FISETI-666437 format. One record per residue (C-alpha): x, y, z. Coordinates in steps of 0.001 Angstrom, whole numbers, padded with zeros to 6 digits, always signed. Example, Ala and Ser with C-alpha at 12.3 -4.5 7.8 and 13.67 -1.06 7.14 Angstrom:
BEGIN
+012300-004500+007800+013670-001060+007140
This chain:
BEGIN
+084457+086416+093127+083721+084441+096010+085770+080783+095553+087848+082457+092956+091274+080900+093929+092675+084600+093141+091231+085650+096468+093300+082685+098247+096510+084869+097231+098566+086250+100042+098658+090043+101100+102198+091271+100835+103543+093544+103426+107251+095024+103445+109352+097162+105828+113001+097798+106119+113409+095547+108973+111030+094258+111514+108918+097658+112777+106421+096652+110346+105304+093622+111979+103404+095973+114121+101404+096617+111124+101313+093129+109757+099791+092277+113778+097031+094355+113180+096686+093237+109791+096305+089486+110805+094049+090629+114118+091521+092390+111793+091658+089793+108999+092421+086487+110604+091176+084315+107705+093924+086324+105270+097443+084804+104297+099950+087319+104486+103414+087007+103496+106195+089631+105081+109346+090724+103813+111867+092765+106168+114908+094092+104125+117072+093744+107157+120533+093786+104866+119928+097396+104309+118299+098668+107046+117433+101373+108242+116201+103382+105238+115220+106263+107435+118920+107648+106866+119060+106612+103236+118686+108926+099901+115311+109379+098217+116626+107607+095424+118071+104371+097358+114810+104299+099426+112796+104242+096073+115162+101704+094519+115136+099330+097702+111366+099448+098098+110952+098968+094295+113019+095700+094656+111034+094374+097924+107844+095001+096166+109042+093063+093258+110005+089922+095504+106383+090053+097134+105048+090181+093960+106968+086931+092720+105185+085437+096008+101746+085812+093665+100325+088648+096306+096754+090215+095654+097611+093580+097843+100585+095496+098902+101240+097067+101981+103924+099531+102745+104749+098982+106229+107058+101724+106474+106915+105199+106809+109644+106376+105139+108968+104204+101970+105457+105462+102082+106653+109095+102221+108998+108367+099497+108037+106077+097266+104047+104965+097003+103328+106676+093668+106491+104665+092026+105047+101536+093803+101485+102528+092671+102720+102455+089023+104732+099803+089153+102478+097058+091011+099142+098162+088935+096740+096651+089112+097835+095364+092364+096433+097996+095211+099234+099379+097390+098417+100721+100699+100882+102853+102584+100950+103657+106237+101359+107709+106192+097590+108418+104766+096081+106139+107425+098325+107744+110092+097259+111024+108624+093580+110140+108665+093672+108637+112367+095246+112104+113636+092374+114171+111940+090141+112160+113342+091508+112292+117157+091563+116010+116793+090312+118237+114315+092045+121371+113843+094431+120059+116398+098338+120401+116965+099923+117258+115878+103472+116303+116855+105147+113529+114406+107829+111236+115440+109723+109966+112866+112755+109084+110857+114950+111620+109233+113707+110640+105652+110099+110939+106808+110625+114035+108592+112574+115642+105773+109900+115118+102936+107177+116094+105426+104923+113753+104597+102993+113868+107289+102574+117549+106926+101061+117156+103251+098826+114337+104276+097614+116187+107146+096707+119571+105436+095114+117571+102525+092808+116381+105343+092434+119437+107601+093755+122880+106249+093289+124105+109875+095844+121442+111564+099028+122565+112869+101781+119929+112297+105455+119198+113383+107811+116825+112499+110638+115264+114486+113280+113222+113565+113971+110291+116328+116500+107547+115140+117534+106926+118769+113913+105639+119088+114649+103056+116354+117471+101427+118425+115790+101296+121618+113088+099474+119956+115013+096847+118174+117100+096511+121806+113920+095863+123464+114775+099017+125982+111200+100357+125298+110700+101443+129191+112902+102656+131908+114728+105302+133073+117324+105328+129390+114154+105267+127304+112149+108031+129367+115040+110322+129233+115705+110160+125357+111701+110526+124786+111853+113208+127135+114797+114788+125155+112914+114488+121911+109422+115710+123214+111825+119166+124710+113162+119633+121254+109701+120541+119912+108944+122342+123001+106329+125121+122517+104497+123140+120079+102034+121727+122947+100612+119130+120645+096892+117832+121143+098287+114562+119418+101613+112448+119044+101632+110700+115516+103632+107307+116259+105193+108109+112330+107449+104967+112194+106465+101408+112787+109058+100729+115474+107525+103337+117698+104577+101407+119368+106767+099590+121058+107568+102822+123210+103867+103636+123336+103447+103582+127114+106597+105598+127866+105871+108246+125073+102649+108345+126688+103934+108540+130185+106196+111334+129066+104126+113721+127297+101302+115726+128898+097920+113705+129895+095650+115007+127606+097719+113898+124626+096400+111720+122298+098957+108878+120418+097888+107838+117158+099488+104673+115871+098326+103999+111928+098894+100194+112378+094793+099825+112984+093499+102564+110644+096052+100521+108151+094326+097170+108595+090944+099016+108181+092356+100440+104512+093211+096935+103453+089891+095461+104635+088290+098228+102438+090712+097659+099655+089684+094047+099453+085897+094337+099925+086291+096981+097138+087713+094296+094695+086066+091407+095650+089050+089799+096677+088735+088877+100459+089331+085422+101032+086243+083661+102159+087511+080842+104125+086948+079602+107821+090658+078605+108394+093146+081054+109744+095251+082252+107212+099000+081395+107024+102024+083395+107395+105280+083435+105831+108168+085872+106980+110938+086531+104586+114112+088659+105393+117366+089400+103525+119840+088798+106055+120026+087794+110183+117166+085314+110540+118250+084652+114050+117789+088390+114871+114875+088791+112882+113390+085844+114918+114780+087824+118369+113742+091229+117387+110554+090393+115599+108734+088439+118185+108523+091444+120344+106812+093283+117237+104690+090090+116319+103617+089646+120230+104732+085995+120047+107971+083924+120000+109845+083192+116768+112656+081104+115817+115435+081605+113284+113849+078690+111591+110632+080704+110674+112237+082986+108699+113354+082447+105163+116176+084299+103770+115999+085901+100359+118035+087754+097961+116368+091112+096169
């Protein structure tokens, strides 16, 4: 399918807010020639405290908006939406491939320490559904998994308070609540949490391996495109569009931290779902 115009269609990525930009950045680093369009549903964040019915409805609407952009593959860069709505999205988006972040994260954790003890730091909804426990058990029945809801870490990441005494104290409190588990890995089960990676690593025991699903998700995206023959065959860098449902100025200010470069409100297009 080399030269097929369909290959130039963008990869769509969505999250409830800006956290999924960590996944987008990993995809862009791995596949620099691909066109990308990102949607942050900032008017209705966070998804992590919503009911499963609301999360599925919001995720379906976000996916439909990206489908209007002519995407060739959808990445659900939200652990909560991946845990709740992935099957529904795969059904409604078919034949467009849909990639979530929970399955790649589970794969990375098992690869890091087979038969190990895994601590998942995530949102309330992801923990309530036991998404990582199920995904890891499918890959490694001998593994032990504990999931810990850490809603305050989302706020820390968005405020840019990723280091310092306050961040360390809050991370330490969450890890103490999981006391006795003595994990071999800590899985960053929310796309906001990579911004706190250094703080989490500093508070955790030295032997603990931190697992971030972003790079593994990028590998899954590359493989899916290759399997379908829809990789963009071009020597030019791919384009990037940023869409949000509210607050372009805040999206740019906070999102720049996640994307690793400065953004202006004019870089963000506001859309309705």
